[in-house]
C-alpha positions as CSV (number, residue, x, y, z in Angstrom):
1,M,-71.2,-35.5,123.1
2,T,-71.9,-32.9,120.4
3,Y,-70.6,-30.1,122.6
4,F,-67.3,-31.4,123.0
5,P,-66.2,-30.7,119.3
6,V,-68.0,-27.2,119.7
7,D,-66.0,-27.0,123.1
8,M,-62.8,-28.0,121.4
9,V,-63.2,-25.6,118.7
10,L,-64.1,-22.6,120.9
11,L,-61.0,-23.4,122.8
12,V,-58.8,-23.2,120.4
13,A,-60.3,-19.9,119.4
14,L,-59.8,-18.5,122.4
15,V,-56.4,-19.7,122.8
16,M,-55.5,-18.1,119.8
17,T,-57.0,-14.9,120.3
18,T,-55.4,-15.0,124.0
19,A,-52.3,-15.3,121.3
20,C,-53.2,-12.5,119.5
21,V,-53.9,-10.4,122.3
22,V,-50.6,-10.7,123.7
23,L,-48.6,-10.3,120.7
24,V,-50.7,-7.1,120.4
25,Y,-49.7,-6.2,123.6
26,R,-46.1,-6.6,123.4
27,K,-46.5,-4.3,120.2
28,L,-48.0,-1.6,121.8
29,K,-45.9,-1.6,124.8
30,E,-42.7,-1.8,122.3
31,L,-44.6,1.3,120.5
32,E,-44.9,3.1,123.8
33,A,-41.4,2.8,124.4
34,H,-40.5,4.2,121.1
35,Q,-43.0,7.1,121.6
36,A,-41.1,8.0,124.9
37,H,-37.9,7.6,123.0
38,Y,-39.4,10.0,120.1
39,E,-40.9,12.5,122.3
40,R,-37.4,12.9,124.1
41,I,-35.8,13.3,121.3
42,L,-38.0,16.0,119.8
43,A,-38.0,17.7,123.0
44,E,-33.8,17.4,122.8
45,S,-34.0,18.8,119.0
46,S,-36.4,21.6,120.5
47,H,-34.5,22.8,122.8
48,A,-31.6,23.0,120.3
49,L,-33.5,24.9,117.8
50,I,-34.2,27.6,120.3
51,A,-30.6,27.7,121.2
52,A,-29.6,28.2,117.8
53,H,-32.5,30.6,117.2
54,Q,-31.0,32.8,120.1
55,A,-27.7,32.8,118.9
56,V,-28.6,33.7,115.2
57,S,-30.5,36.7,117.3
58,A,-27.3,37.7,119.3
59,L,-25.5,37.3,116.1
60,N,-27.6,39.6,114.1
61,T,-27.5,42.4,116.9
62,D,-23.7,42.4,117.5
63,G,-23.3,42.4,113.5
64,R,-25.8,45.6,113.0
65,E,-23.8,47.4,115.9
66,L,-20.8,46.3,114.2
67,L,-21.7,47.6,110.8
68,F,-22.8,50.9,112.4
69,S,-19.5,51.4,114.5
70,L,-17.7,50.8,111.5
71,G,-19.4,53.1,109.1
72,G,-18.6,55.7,111.8
73,K,-15.2,54.5,112.0
74,I,-15.2,55.1,108.0
75,E,-16.6,58.5,108.2
76,Q,-13.7,59.7,110.6
77,A,-11.0,58.0,108.3
78,H,-12.6,60.0,105.2
79,E,-12.5,62.9,107.3
80,A,-9.0,62.3,108.7
81,I,-8.2,62.0,104.8
82,A,-9.7,65.0,103.5
83,E,-7.9,66.9,106.6
84,I,-4.7,65.5,105.5
85,D,-5.1,66.0,101.8
86,R,-5.7,70.0,102.7
87,R,-3.0,70.1,104.8
88,N,-0.6,68.6,102.3
89,A,-2.3,70.9,99.6
90,A,-1.7,74.1,101.7
91,A,1.9,72.9,102.7
92,R,2.8,72.3,98.8
93,R,1.2,75.9,98.3
94,A,3.2,77.6,100.5
95,R,6.9,75.8,99.8
96,A,5.7,76.4,96.2
97,S,5.6,80.0,96.7
98,R,8.1,80.3,99.0
99,D,10.3,78.5,96.7
100,T,10.0,79.8,93.4
101,G,8.0,83.3,94.4
102,A,5.0,82.1,92.3
103,E,1.4,81.5,93.5
104,V,-0.4,78.5,93.7
105,S,-4.3,78.1,93.0
106,Q,-6.4,76.0,95.1
107,D,-5.9,72.7,92.4
108,G,-2.4,73.0,93.2
109,D,-1.6,74.6,89.9
110,M,1.3,77.2,89.7
111,L,0.7,80.9,88.6
112,P,2.7,83.5,88.1
113,R,3.0,86.1,90.6
114,G,0.2,88.6,90.0
115,A,-1.8,86.9,88.1
């Protein structure tokens, strides 16, 4: 009969241990489900970051090409402006010498003939 109270204590301890194991098992399953969700979210984030990196690289390359192209166009524009200025100065000198009979210096200043 002395074993009966001990058996009851052991039985209660076994039931409590089983209940705790079931609770831990459920928590582990829940954590496993969360882990799968986190893995999926991290994979999607990784793919998004890779796509953003590729977009930035493409934008950088396109920007560099545009910069070089615009630099060339600006140089062409400067050359065209210089040519227009030269032609305007030459036309002004020719018109001034024809109209007044005076010579015009390279700077566009009027010089009397023979100077």
